[in-house]
C-alpha positions in Angstrom: 93.2 125.9 87.4 96.0 127.7 89.4 95.3 129.8 92.3 97.0 133.0 93.8 98.5 133.0 96.9 97.7 135.1 99.9 101.3 135.8 100.7 104.4 137.7 99.9 107.7 136.2 98.8 111.2 137.0 100.3 114.1 137.9 98.0 114.3 134.0 97.4 111.5 133.1 95.0 111.0 129.8 96.7 110.6 131.1 100.4 107.2 132.3 101.2 106.2 134.9 104.0 103.1 135.2 105.3 101.5 138.4 104.4 100.9 140.7 107.5 97.8 139.6 109.5 97.4 136.4 107.0 97.9 133.0 108.4 99.3 133.8 111.3 99.3 131.5 114.4 99.4 132.4 117.9 99.2 130.2 121.0 96.0 131.8 122.1 94.1 131.2 118.9 94.6 127.7 119.3 94.2 127.0 123.1 90.6 125.8 122.4 91.6 123.3 119.8 94.6 121.6 121.7 95.5 120.7 124.9 98.3 122.2 126.9 99.5 124.7 124.3 102.6 126.7 125.7 104.2 128.2 122.3 104.0 127.6 118.5 107.0 125.7 116.8 107.5 127.3 113.4 108.8 125.4 110.2 109.9 127.2 107.1 107.5 127.1 104.2 108.8 127.3 100.5 107.0 127.0 97.5 107.8 124.7 94.6 107.0 124.4 91.3 105.2 125.7 89.0 104.2 121.9 87.9 101.6 121.1 85.5 99.1 118.7 86.3 96.3 116.6 84.2 94.8 114.5 87.1 91.4 113.5 87.4 90.7 116.3 90.1 93.8 118.6 90.1 93.9 120.2 86.8 96.3 123.4 86.2 99.6 124.8 87.0 100.2 124.6 90.7 103.1 126.2 93.0 102.6 123.8 95.9 103.1 124.9 99.8 106.3 122.9 100.9 107.3 123.1 104.5 110.9 121.7 105.5 114.2 122.3 107.5 116.3 120.7 104.7 118.1 123.5 103.0 118.3 122.1 99.6 115.3 120.2 99.5 112.9 122.8 98.0 115.1 123.7 95.2 115.9 120.2 94.2 111.9 119.7 93.9 111.6 122.7 91.8 114.0 121.8 89.3 112.2 118.3 88.9 108.6 119.8 88.8 109.9 122.5 86.0 110.3 119.5 83.7 106.5 119.1 83.4 104.9 121.5 81.3 101.8 121.9 79.4 102.9 119.6 76.7 103.9 116.8 79.0 102.1 117.3 82.4 102.1 114.9 85.2 98.8 112.7 85.1 97.6 111.8 88.5 94.8 109.6 89.9 93.4 108.5 93.1 92.8 104.4 92.5 91.4 103.7 95.7 90.1 105.5 99.2 89.1 104.0 102.6 90.3 103.7 106.0 89.3 101.3 108.6 89.9 100.2 112.3 89.5 96.7 113.4 88.1 95.6 116.9 89.4 92.6 118.5 86.9 90.0 120.1 88.1 87.7 122.5 86.3 84.1 122.9 87.0 80.7 124.4 85.1 79.0 121.6 83.0 79.3 118.7 84.9 81.9 117.2 83.5 80.8 113.6 80.3 81.4 114.7 81.0 84.7 116.3 82.3 85.8 113.2 79.2 84.7 111.1 77.3 86.8 113.9 79.2 89.9 113.3 79.1 89.8 109.4 75.2 89.8 110.0 75.2 93.0 112.1 76.2 95.3 109.1 73.0 97.0 108.2 72.2 97.9 111.6 75.8 99.1 112.2 75.7 101.0 108.9 72.3 102.7 109.8 73.7 104.0 113.2 76.9 105.4 111.6 74.8 107.2 108.9 72.3 108.6 111.7 75.4 109.9 113.8 77.8 111.1 111.2 77.0 113.1 108.4 80.2 112.7 106.4 81.1 109.1 107.3 80.2 106.2 105.8 80.6 102.4 106.8 81.1 100.4 103.8 81.6 97.0 105.0 82.3 94.8 108.0 85.0 92.1 107.3 85.0 89.5 110.1 88.4 87.6 110.3 89.1 84.5 112.7 92.5 84.1 114.3 92.9 81.2 116.5 90.6 82.4 119.8 90.4 85.9 118.5 87.7 87.2 116.2 88.7 90.6 114.5 86.1 92.7 112.9 87.6 95.1 110.1 85.1 98.2 110.1 85.9 100.0 106.7 84.8 103.5 106.1 84.4 106.4 103.7 85.3 109.7 105.6 85.0 111.9 102.6 87.7 115.1 102.9 88.5 114.1 106.7 91.4 112.3 107.6 88.8 110.5 110.1 90.7 108.5 112.7 88.9 110.3 115.4 85.5 109.8 113.5 86.0 106.2 113.0 87.3 105.6 116.5 84.1 107.4 117.4 81.9 105.4 115.4 83.3 102.2 116.0 82.9 102.7 119.6 79.0 103.5 118.9 79.1 100.3 117.0 80.3 98.3 119.8 78.1 99.5 122.3 75.2 98.6 120.3 76.6 95.1 119.7 77.0 94.8 123.7 73.5 95.9 124.2 72.2 93.1 121.8 74.3 90.7 124.0 77.5 89.6 122.5 77.2 85.6 122.3 79.5 83.1 123.4 80.7 85.3 126.2 82.8 87.1 124.4 84.7 90.2 125.4 85.7 93.2 123.0 88.3 95.7 122.6 88.2 98.9 120.4 91.4 98.5 118.8 93.6 95.8 117.6 96.9 96.1 115.4 95.4 94.7 112.2 94.5 97.8 110.7 97.9 99.1 110.9 96.9 102.7 112.0 100.2 104.7 111.9 102.2 101.7 111.2 103.5 100.4 108.3 101.4 97.3 106.8 102.0 94.9 104.0 98.7 93.9 104.0 97.6 97.5 103.7 99.6 98.1 100.9 97.5 95.5 98.8 94.0 95.9 100.3 94.0 99.7 100.8 94.3 102.1 103.7 94.0 105.9 102.7 94.3 106.8 99.3 96.3 104.8 96.6 97.7 107.4 94.4 99.3 106.9 91.0 101.1 109.8 89.3 103.3 109.3 85.9 104.9 111.6 83.5 106.9 111.7 80.0 109.9 113.9 80.1 111.2 114.0 76.4 115.1 113.4 75.8 115.5 117.2 75.0 113.8 118.3 78.2 116.4 116.0 80.2 118.9 117.4 78.4 118.3 121.3 78.7 117.1 121.1 82.4 118.7 118.2 83.9 121.7 117.4 82.1 121.1 113.5 82.1 119.6 111.1 79.7 116.6 108.8 80.1 119.0 105.7 79.7 121.4 106.5 82.4 118.6 107.3 85.0 116.6 104.1 84.5 119.6 102.1 84.6 120.4 103.8 87.9 116.9 103.1 89.4 117.1 99.5 88.0 120.6 98.9 90.0 119.2 101.0 93.2 116.1 98.4 93.3 118.2 95.6 93.4 119.9 97.1 96.2 117.1 97.5 98.0 115.7 94.2 97.5 118.9 93.1 99.4 118.3 95.2 101.9 114.8 93.9 102.5 113.1 97.0 101.1 109.9 95.8 99.6 108.9 99.5 98.0 111.8 101.1 96.5 111.9 104.9 95.8 114.6 107.6 95.6 113.3 109.9 98.5 109.5 110.1 98.0 109.1 110.5 101.6 110.8 113.9 101.8 108.4 115.6 99.3 105.0 114.0 100.6 106.2 114.9 104.3 106.9 118.6 103.2 103.4 118.9 101.6 101.7 117.2 104.6 103.4 119.3 107.2 102.5 122.6 105.1 98.8 121.7 104.6 98.1 120.8 108.4 97.9 116.7 108.0 98.7 114.2 110.8 102.5 113.9 110.3 102.4 110.4 112.4 100.7 109.2 109.3 104.0 109.4 107.2 104.6 105.8 108.5 102.2 104.8 106.0 101.9 107.6 103.8 105.6 107.7 102.6 105.4 104.1 101.2 105.6 104.5 98.0 107.1 102.6 94.6 109.0 104.3 91.7 109.6 102.7 88.3 111.5 104.7 85.4 111.7 103.3 82.0 112.6 104.6 78.5 110.3 104.8 75.5 111.3 104.3 71.6 112.0 108.2 71.5 114.4 108.1 74.5 112.1 109.8 76.6 111.7 109.2 80.2 108.4 107.6 81.5 108.1 108.1 85.5 105.3 106.3 87.5 105.0 106.9 91.3 102.6 104.9 93.3 101.7 106.0 97.0 100.2 103.2 98.6 98.4 104.4 101.6 98.5 108.3 101.5 96.2 109.7 104.4 95.5 113.4 103.9 92.6 115.6 104.5 91.1 119.2 103.3 88.8 119.6 106.3 89.1 119.1 110.1 92.2 118.9 112.3 95.0 120.8 111.5 93.7 122.2 108.2 91.8 124.8 109.7 94.7 126.3 111.5 95.4 130.0 109.8 98.9 128.9 108.4 97.9 125.4 107.2 94.8 127.1 105.8 96.5 129.7 103.7 98.6 126.7 102.2 95.6 124.6 101.2 94.0 127.7 99.9 96.5 128.4 97.9 96.2 125.4 95.8 92.7 125.3 96.0 92.3 122.6 98.4 90.4 123.8 101.5 87.2 122.4 102.4 85.0 119.9 101.2 85.1 117.8 97.9 88.8 118.5 97.5 90.8 115.8 99.4 91.6 113.8 95.8 92.6 117.1 94.3 95.3 117.3 97.2 96.1 113.6 96.9 97.0 114.1 93.1 99.2 117.0 93.8 101.1 115.4 96.4 101.8 112.6 93.8 102.9 115.1 91.2 105.5 116.7 93.7 106.8 113.1 94.5 107.4 112.5 90.9 109.2 115.7 90.4 111.4 114.9 93.4 112.2 111.4 92.3 113.5 112.6 88.8 115.6 115.5 90.3 117.3 113.6 92.9 118.1 111.2 90.8 119.6 113.7 88.2 121.7 115.2 91.1 123.4 111.9 91.9 124.0 111.2 88.4 125.6 114.6 87.9 127.6 114.4 91.1 125.8 117.3 92.7 123.6 115.5 95.2 126.2 116.5 98.2 127.3 119.7 96.5 123.8 121.4 97.0 124.0 120.9 100.8 127.6 122.1 101.0 126.9 125.2 99.4 123.8 125.9 101.4 125.9 125.2 104.5 128.6 128.0 103.1 125.7 130.5 102.6 124.8 129.7 106.3 128.3 130.5 107.5 128.8 133.7 105.5 
């Protein structure tokens, strides 16, 4: 269902201005939450849409908060999102969700035996996590032998939280328990290795999971493409297929048009850890044409890491943004993930259309002319 925003709009219908007293952030209100705060950096926030979504968790018509300093970006996304109506909504789902951290054990010999010993500690570790962290569950331990190193991938479900601080804390407690039991074979241990790819792009994580794997897809009839975007599905698909070949030649494994722009804008507006964009922006876009000359769009975001509780989500302006789409609080993180997937679909469609029509640069030039008036 759609939600009213607690804000007033400026003359530009796509730019939101917080109502007086609503969502105002001051340095003195966050000093207890963040270290060494001296001022607040303000980022303009637009609203893109409306977009019709028929997801597993996000269902209804949404106008999505969108923080960006790029002049023509919000209007581009709105143009794409308005192609999806009640008869052809964006369908979205979260296919996988987990997060992990991988401690590293250094051992001179008997690495395989140490890996077996670690694997046998799961029940004790899971109980320890359950007792200390109400909304965090240890799903499994995955020992991996790497020459004289043994990695122990600790895979968690952190519910609606981003969870990195929580799983660091939980994993450190597990390691303390293991050391109290007595690590065999004289092993030394380090909380972090780079195997989990935390705030890194990881090909392994694309396949095995880190954060949320989100799939969003839609069908745009030929008549809608002509009326709204002045393009055809065949021209759009031909362009994307050729762009995929060029991306492959450049060593780009996951080709999308510019999904990261939309993903980052929603993450920034809603208080997410923006450093997670290095993995959250990894997406694959596919265009095809059906028998009625309609465009079929599929976007997969492989490692989206977002939250609806904790961290920056509770800051005043970010909370207002989350509340505007019904995504503040527990039980709502998959809803937010599906909305982000839908936004990515709209951006991919509109950007390809702009390139085909020769408007991609023109929109930026028009914005620059207005700035100089």
